[in-house]
C-alpha positions, 0 to 999 in steps of 0.5 A: 840256067841250072849250071849257072845256079850250080856255080853260084851255089858253089861260090857262096855255100859250104863244100860240105853242103851235099847235093844229089846227082851229078847234074843237080836238080832245081825243084821249082814247084810241086803238086800231090806226089809230084814235083817239077824242075827248072827244065820242066821235067816232072818227077814222082817224089819218093823222098818228100824233102827228106821225109818232110812233105808228109801229106802232099805237095801244095796241099790246099788245106795247108797252103790256105791255112798258111796264107790266111795266117800270113795275112794276119800275123807271121810271128810274135815269139814265145814272149806273147800268148800264141793261140795256134801254138797252144792249140797244136800243143794240146793236140800233140800232147794228147796224141803222144800217150805221155801222161801230163805231157808238156810240149816245146816247139823248135824249128828243126829235129836237130834243135828238138834233140838238143833240147831233149838232151838238155832236159835229160842231162839236167834232170838226171845231173849226168852228161853221159848219154846212151845212143845206138850204133848207126844212129843220126840225131842232127847236125848241131854240136850236141847232136853230132856228139851222139850220132853213131854214124861216121859219115855224118859225124865230122868231129869227135869233140862233144859236150857229152860222154856218149856210149854206143849200144848194140841193136839198131841194125838187125842184119849186121853186127855180132848178133845178126845170126840170132833169132829175134828173141835171142837178138833182143836178149843178147842186146839187153845183156850187152846193155846191162854189162855196159851199165856195170862199167860206167856211172849211171847215164842220163838217158838212152836216145834212139830212133825206132827206125834209123833214118839216115842209117838206111831205114834199119830197125831192131826186132819189135820189143827191143826198146821195151826190153831196154826200158825195163833195164833203164827204169830200174836205174832211173835212166830216161828213154828218149824216142827220136821220132823225127822221121818215124812219127805221125803214122809213117810206119803204118802199123803205129802212129809213133815208131816207139809203139812197136816197143810199147810193152812198158808204156811211152818214152819219157821224152819224144822228139819230133819234126819233119812231117808235121809241118809238111815242109814248114819248119816245125820241130818239138819235144814232148815230155812229162811235166816234171822233166820239161819243167826241170830247167831253172833258168829263163828260156824262149824260142824266137822262131819255135812255135811261130804263128804261121808254122803252127797254122800249117801244123794244125791244118796238116795234122787235121788232114792226116787224121781225117784222111787216115794217112796212117792206114794208107801208109800201111796198105800202100806201103805194104803193097810197095814193099812186097813189089820191091822184094819180088824185084830184088830177088832177081837183082844180085846187088840187093842184099835186103829190102826192109822197112814198114809202111812208107819207110822202105830201105833197099841195101845194095852190096857187091854181088855175092858179098856183104860188102857195101856198094855205094857206087851201085846206090849212086848209079840207081839214084841217077837211073831213077831220076832219069826215069822220073823218080826221086829217091834218097840214099843213106846207111851206115855202110858208105851210103849203100842203102836207097831210101824210099819215103813218099808222101803218105797220100801215095796212091796204089797207081803211083806206088806201082809206077814208082816200083816200075821205075825202080825196077828198071833202075835196079836192073840197069846194074846188071 
């Protein structure tokens, strides 16, 4: 049955639509932190639909809210008043930390980042954008134009002029050997030098933790130091929180808060986890920035009633059950367990991350050469052992990505770590 579905998939869908595994999986249903495939195999899910199933599969509070709203009205568009959209916008604006915040809902993180770029370039009257090396911001024409990851950037054509900045990857590049303070100082000096050679850009867009890039991040405080340079020149700071938002990093509700010395960003984008699988993205910005557009606009499917009902129920569950705290506690145990395993596996260059956002970078033993074949082998071995994980990285997808639902239990973390240990040791 799966083979038939795979052949049908290949017959009607693009070749570039990636599928995991040599024998791809059809996931049919899920519950909690587990999913089942069409053959009845049960898996512990450590990737959550690419960090989208944030709380749990088939969470009763969310499925009930979706079902009840669907029984009343699925959709009306933004041309009409929409109570669930207003209620979720009020909560998101309050949680953002941005003064006089306005919220615009989209259907994806890609669309959210495109909207942020439209706002920033219009507000600043510049089409030059600063982005981080090794970054990823979506698959639209505009978002691809600011993506600093060759594996996810299929064209060099773009409506934007993009300048790439050092700092998103702590342990590679020309400043890797420096201490944290010296690393930040060197990246700031590089930014200042870059700005001295170009007309003022509209904005810097940055992921606090680079998702597709393999869960890499700079030292805490880097973006606060960048912000001081940007603010002097009127350049906006856009924090791409599509993967880091809603408490996933454990220490903070938003990833930008690890760099909070100079206050919140001018613009924040979000998506993925807030809908727990429903298509919700959005942009938060100060009113003067959000309201700078002088043409009419709508979002046909952004903020539709059924997705807003899911978002409200999911956010309520997240806050009432302190899933941020759970990500900090269980994620801390998981990362230490994985580091103890990695110390005995020559292929592991680094275990990094925070909360329930953990990356394991694999290289050829004794070198810094990325080993994408080893990453693929571990992905397959983990699946065979009953665990689903992801992969990524700016060095030939050589990093394993671990991002379970934030309700992960200690017992499930230990079970997943044991499967990963066996998968990693199989490289030997």
